[in-house]
C-alpha positions in Angstrom: 0.2 0.1 -0.2 2.7 2.7 1.3 4.5 1.2 -2.6 1.5 2.8 -4.2 1.1 6.2 -2.7 4.4 6.8 -3.8 4.3 5.8 -6.9 0.9 7.5 -7.1 2.5 11.0 -6.1 5.7 10.5 -8.3 3.7 10.0 -11.3 1.6 13.2 -10.5 5.0 15.5 -10.0 6.4 13.7 -13.6 3.0 15.2 -15.0 2.8 18.8 -13.9 6.5 19.0 -15.2 5.5 18.2 -18.7 2.2 20.0 -18.8 2.4 23.5 -20.7 2.5 26.5 -18.5 -0.1 28.8 -19.0 1.3 32.1 -20.9 1.4 35.2 -18.8 -0.8 38.2 -20.6 0.7 40.6 -22.8 -0.7 43.3 -20.1 1.1 41.3 -17.5 5.0 41.3 -18.8 7.3 42.9 -16.6 8.1 46.7 -17.5 12.3 45.7 -18.0 10.9 43.5 -21.0 13.3 44.2 -23.4 12.0 46.2 -26.8 10.6 45.1 -29.6 11.6 47.9 -31.9 14.7 47.8 -34.0 17.3 50.5 -32.8 17.3 54.0 -34.9 19.9 54.2 -37.3 22.9 56.9 -36.0 21.5 60.2 -37.9 23.8 61.2 -40.8 26.2 63.6 -39.7 25.4 67.4 -41.2 27.8 69.5 -43.3 28.7 72.7 -42.3 29.1 74.6 -45.1 31.6 77.8 -44.0 31.7 81.0 -46.4 34.1 83.7 -46.4 34.4 86.4 -48.6 37.7 86.7 -50.6 38.9 89.4 -52.7 36.5 90.3 -55.6 37.6 90.0 -59.6 38.8 93.1 -60.3 36.8 94.2 -63.6 32.8 94.2 -63.9 31.0 90.9 -63.4 30.2 88.2 -65.9 28.6 84.8 -66.6 29.3 81.5 -68.6 33.0 82.4 -67.9 35.0 79.5 -68.4 37.6 78.5 -65.4 40.1 75.6 -64.7 42.6 75.2 -61.6 46.3 74.7 -61.3 48.0 73.7 -58.1 47.1 76.9 -55.8 46.2 78.9 -58.6 42.8 79.1 -60.9 42.2 80.8 -63.9 39.4 82.2 -65.6 38.1 83.6 -68.5 35.9 85.5 -71.1 32.4 84.6 -70.7 29.5 87.5 -71.0 29.4 91.0 -68.9 29.8 94.1 -68.7 32.9 96.9 -69.0 33.0 100.6 -69.5 30.8 100.1 -72.9 28.2 98.6 -71.7 27.1 94.5 -71.9 29.2 92.5 -73.8 31.1 89.2 -74.6 34.9 89.5 -73.2 38.2 87.8 -73.8 40.1 88.8 -70.8 42.0 86.0 -68.9 42.6 86.2 -65.2 45.0 84.0 -62.7 43.9 84.4 -59.0 46.1 83.0 -56.4 44.7 81.5 -53.3 47.3 81.7 -51.2 47.7 85.9 -51.3 44.3 86.2 -52.2 44.9 88.4 -55.4 44.0 88.6 -58.9 46.7 89.3 -61.8 45.8 89.8 -65.6 47.0 87.5 -68.0 47.5 87.1 -71.7 43.9 87.4 -73.3 42.0 84.1 -74.7 43.6 83.7 -78.6 39.9 83.6 -80.1 38.7 86.6 -78.7 34.8 87.5 -77.5 34.3 84.7 -76.4 31.5 82.0 -74.4 30.4 78.5 -73.0 33.9 76.8 -73.5 34.4 73.8 -71.2 37.9 74.2 -69.4 40.4 71.3 -67.1 43.6 71.1 -66.4 45.8 68.2 -67.7 50.3 68.1 -66.2 50.2 71.7 -65.1 48.2 73.0 -68.6 45.1 74.0 -69.4 42.3 73.2 -72.0 39.4 75.0 -73.2 37.7 72.7 -74.7 35.4 74.2 -78.2 32.5 77.1 -77.2 31.3 80.1 -79.0 33.6 82.9 -80.8 31.3 86.1 -81.1 31.8 88.4 -84.2 30.1 92.1 -83.9 30.7 93.3 -87.8 28.9 96.3 -87.1 27.9 98.5 -84.2 23.8 98.3 -83.6 23.8 94.9 -85.0 23.3 91.4 -83.9 26.7 89.9 -83.1 27.4 86.3 -84.7 27.7 83.4 -82.7 30.5 81.2 -84.2 30.8 77.5 -82.9 34.1 76.5 -82.2 35.5 72.6 -82.7 39.0 74.1 -81.1 41.3 73.0 -78.5 43.0 75.9 -76.8 46.1 75.0 -74.5 47.4 77.5 -71.6 51.2 77.5 -70.1 51.0 79.2 -67.1 55.0 78.9 -67.0 55.8 81.1 -70.1 51.7 83.0 -70.5 51.0 81.9 -73.7 48.0 80.7 -75.8 48.3 77.5 -78.3 45.9 75.9 -80.7 46.5 72.1 -80.0 44.0 70.5 -81.4 40.3 71.3 -84.4 37.2 69.2 -84.2 35.3 71.5 -86.4 34.3 68.4 -88.6 32.1 67.3 -85.8 29.9 70.1 -85.0 28.4 67.9 -82.3 31.5 68.7 -80.3 30.2 72.1 -79.2 29.6 73.3 -75.6 29.1 70.1 -73.3 30.5 69.0 -70.1 34.0 67.9 -69.9 35.7 65.6 -67.2 39.0 64.9 -67.1 40.0 61.1 -66.3 43.3 60.2 -66.3 45.0 61.8 -69.5 41.5 61.4 -71.3 38.5 63.9 -71.2 35.0 62.3 -71.1 32.7 65.1 -73.2 29.0 65.5 -73.0 26.6 67.3 -74.9 23.0 67.1 -76.5 22.3 63.5 -77.4 26.2 62.4 -77.7 28.9 61.1 -76.0 32.8 61.2 -76.6 36.5 60.4 -75.1 39.6 62.6 -76.5 43.0 61.7 -76.0 45.2 64.6 -74.6 48.2 62.8 -76.0 47.4 62.8 -79.5 43.8 64.3 -79.7 42.4 61.3 -80.8 38.2 60.9 -79.9 36.2 58.3 -79.6 32.0 57.6 -79.6 30.6 56.6 -76.7 27.3 55.4 -75.5 25.0 57.7 -76.3 22.9 59.5 -73.0 19.3 58.4 -72.6 18.2 61.9 -73.3 19.3 65.5 -74.2 21.5 67.1 -71.9 22.1 70.8 -72.2 23.7 73.2 -69.7 23.6 70.4 -67.3 26.2 70.3 -64.2 28.5 67.9 -63.7 30.5 66.0 -60.9 32.5 63.1 -60.6 32.1 60.6 -58.2 34.0 57.2 -58.2 33.7 56.0 -61.4 30.5 57.4 -62.1 29.6 61.1 -63.8 26.6 62.7 -62.9 24.9 65.6 -65.2 22.6 67.0 -63.6 19.1 69.1 -64.6 19.9 71.6 -67.5 17.8 73.2 -69.7 15.3 72.9 -72.6 13.4 75.1 -75.0 14.4 77.8 -71.6 13.1 76.6 -69.1 14.7 74.6 -66.2 14.9 70.7 -66.1 14.9 67.7 -63.4 16.0 65.2 -65.2 19.3 63.4 -63.7 21.7 60.9 -65.0 25.1 59.2 -64.5 27.5 57.3 -67.1 29.7 54.6 -65.5 32.9 54.9 -67.5 33.8 51.5 -67.2 31.0 49.9 -68.3 30.2 52.4 -70.7 27.1 52.7 -69.7 24.2 54.9 -68.5 21.6 55.0 -65.8 19.1 57.2 -65.7 18.4 58.3 -62.0 14.7 59.8 -59.9 14.1 63.4 -60.7 15.2 66.5 -58.6 12.3 67.1 -56.0 12.6 70.7 -56.6 12.0 72.6 -59.1 13.7 72.5 -62.7 16.8 74.6 -63.4 19.6 75.4 -65.3 22.9 77.5 -65.1 23.7 75.5 -62.0 27.2 74.5 -61.0 27.9 71.6 -58.8 31.2 69.6 -57.1 31.8 66.7 -55.5 32.8 66.2 -52.0 33.4 62.9 -49.8 31.5 60.5 -52.0 28.6 63.5 -52.1 27.1 65.6 -54.4 26.5 69.1 -54.4 24.7 71.4 -56.8 24.3 75.4 -56.3 22.4 77.7 -57.8 20.3 78.6 -61.1 17.4 79.4 -62.6 14.0 78.0 -63.5 14.1 80.4 -66.8 13.8 83.7 -68.2 10.0 83.1 -69.4 7.3 85.3 -67.2 5.4 82.9 -65.0 8.7 80.5 -65.0 11.2 82.9 -63.9 12.9 82.0 -60.1 15.9 82.2 -59.2 17.9 80.2 -56.3 21.0 80.4 -54.6 19.9 77.0 -52.6 22.6 74.5 -52.4 21.4 70.7 -52.6 23.7 67.9 -51.6 22.7 64.7 -53.6 23.2 60.9 -51.6 24.4 58.5 -54.5 23.9 55.2 -52.5 20.2 56.5 -51.6 19.7 58.8 -55.0 18.3 61.2 -52.1 18.3 64.7 -52.0 18.9 67.1 -49.2 19.3 70.8 -49.0 21.8 71.7 -47.3 22.8 76.1 -47.1 22.1 79.1 -49.2 25.2 80.9 -51.4 26.0 84.0 -49.6 26.7 85.8 -52.9 24.8 88.5 -55.2 25.0 85.8 -58.5 21.9 83.5 -59.2 23.2 81.3 -62.5 26.4 80.8 -64.6 28.6 81.0 -61.7 32.5 79.6 -61.8 33.6 77.0 -59.2 37.0 75.4 -59.0 38.2 73.3 -56.4 42.0 74.3 -54.6 43.9 73.7 -51.5 41.5 72.2 -50.1 38.8 74.6 -50.3 36.3 75.1 -53.1 35.9 78.8 -54.7 32.7 80.3 -56.3 31.7 83.3 -57.3 30.8 86.0 -60.6 27.4 84.7 -62.6 24.2 86.4 -63.5 22.3 87.9 -60.8 18.9 88.7 -62.6 17.8 87.7 -65.9 21.1 88.7 -67.8 20.6 92.1 -66.8 23.3 92.7 -64.0 26.6 90.4 -63.5 28.4 89.7 -60.8 32.5 89.5 -59.4 32.2 88.4 -56.1 34.4 85.7 -55.1 33.9 83.2 -52.2 35.4 80.4 -50.2 34.0 77.9 -49.5 35.0 75.2 -46.2 33.1 72.0 -45.4 33.0 70.8 -42.3 
């Protein structure tokens, strides 16, 4: 009898351990329970844009000037602006010393009044590619805008210019955006793209852009060239594209999220792209002007407004990187009527 009782009690204990206990109510969970929410990702570090005023260019204002940087010097020339006689196309050429904050006039551009050329520097020489030569034969008559298919080289050691190539038989190589890649230039304009050797000035056609690209701004991040917005029929576009250099392939990116614009300037810094200023157009009701600065993240294809340009001009400014900083200035102050000659140093922290 005693042995049966022990057996029954032991069997009961085993059953009690095997039975699933009742789940506690969610309302009664202890207060120190671990959170089921994912931890928030660390916020991106905010970029700080620090502008300081540099010495203004010692000439009247202008827009559509070309520029390039060699060591600690920035070179700026030509464009459309004003002088003592009024508004006109210009041929003068200047050197800015970033260490001494001084400007010095150099040998003028050899084609005379000139506009819309793009420029790069390579091995201590500046190259001005294509553009428009302005010929004004008589007073009070419209000037002739002649497309230029030439490449001119400037040697700062001798303060001299030399024509080094002529692509006049290729009319599609006019205006556009030039990006230096090693000893070559990738040049994009309208529906065409080329690579041009700076050794022998041979050129090769590249994959055509997926859409019309005109008056866009551009910057390069790693092996990709980004062409941002631009103009079509006098109105700013929102279109954005990227060209991958190794694969010779284009990609259409999401549109810029605000009003389309042209006449902007752009640059890349620490893996991000930046676009500054511009205008919507000169048509009534579509003539908004901009001084805002936008940051583009190529990893997320997202845009973020990060600052405002402190200068007076809105569009067609000059921008160059030199000596670890960015220099920007000049430009169209308001609808082709007035121009600016101010000059700013931008440091990013």
